[in-house]
N, C-alpha and C positions, 0 to 999 in steps of 0.2 A: 507447176509451171505457170507463171503469171499470164502468159499469152493465151493459155487455154481458158483461164477465167474470163479474160477480156472477150474471147470469141463466144463463150457461153452467154455473156451479158448481151452481146450484139444479137445473138440468135433469139433472145427473149424480147428484146426491144422492137417495137414496130419500125421497120426500115422504110416503109412507104408512108408518106404523109399525103392525105387527100385534102387539098386546100379548098377553102371556100370560094364560092362564086356568087355574086349578088343575084338574088332571085332564082338560085338553083339549089343551094345547099339546104333544102328543106328535109323533113323526116323521110319522105319517099326516096329522095335521091340518096340520102345517107344509108337507108336500108338497102338500096340497090348496090351501093359501093361495098357494103358489108357482105352481101351475097357474093360479090366478085372476089373479095379477099378478106380473110379474117386477120391477116397479118399486116394491118395498116392502122394508122391512127387517123381518125376523121376529125375535121375541124368544122365548126359551125361558121356560117357567115358572120361578119362582125355585127355585134349588137351594140347600139349606141347607149351608153350608160344613162343619158338623159331620158331615153325612152323607157327604161326600166323604172327610173324614179318617178316619172310622170304616171305610169301605169299603177305603181304602188300607191301614190298619193290619191289617185282616183279609185282606189280599192278594186282595181281590175286584177284578174289573175295573171300571175307572171308565167304560168305554165306555157303560154304561147311562145314565150321566149326561151324558157329554161327547162322544158320538159323533154327528157331524153329517155328513150327506151333502153332496156338492159342490153339488147343485142347491138346497140350502137357503140358500146364501150370497147376500146378506149376512145374517148372523145375529148376534144378541147373546145371550150366555149370562149370565144373571143369577145372581150369587152373593149369598146372604143370610146374615146373622149379625150379632151384636152385639159380637163380640170382634175387633178389628182384627188381632191377631196370628194368630188362626185363619184369617181371611180372607186374610192375606198368605201363609200356608202353601200 
């Protein structure tokens, strides 16, 4: 029955999305959200692509931007910017 397969897929997929908030969606907040529910997908706050490139060019660690603990998954890292070539880098 195809409807059963669709229902099973919905049950596996995170139905609740915990969206980012500027200056709130740090690791501590994401960890707290994960304690509240395991059945959600957590989003980081938007990271500006230019910030990542600047840090990389200055040989600074990107871990401050892109370091996610195992318990935070599933997690979505949002990249923001208006130049597709910079986003692609």
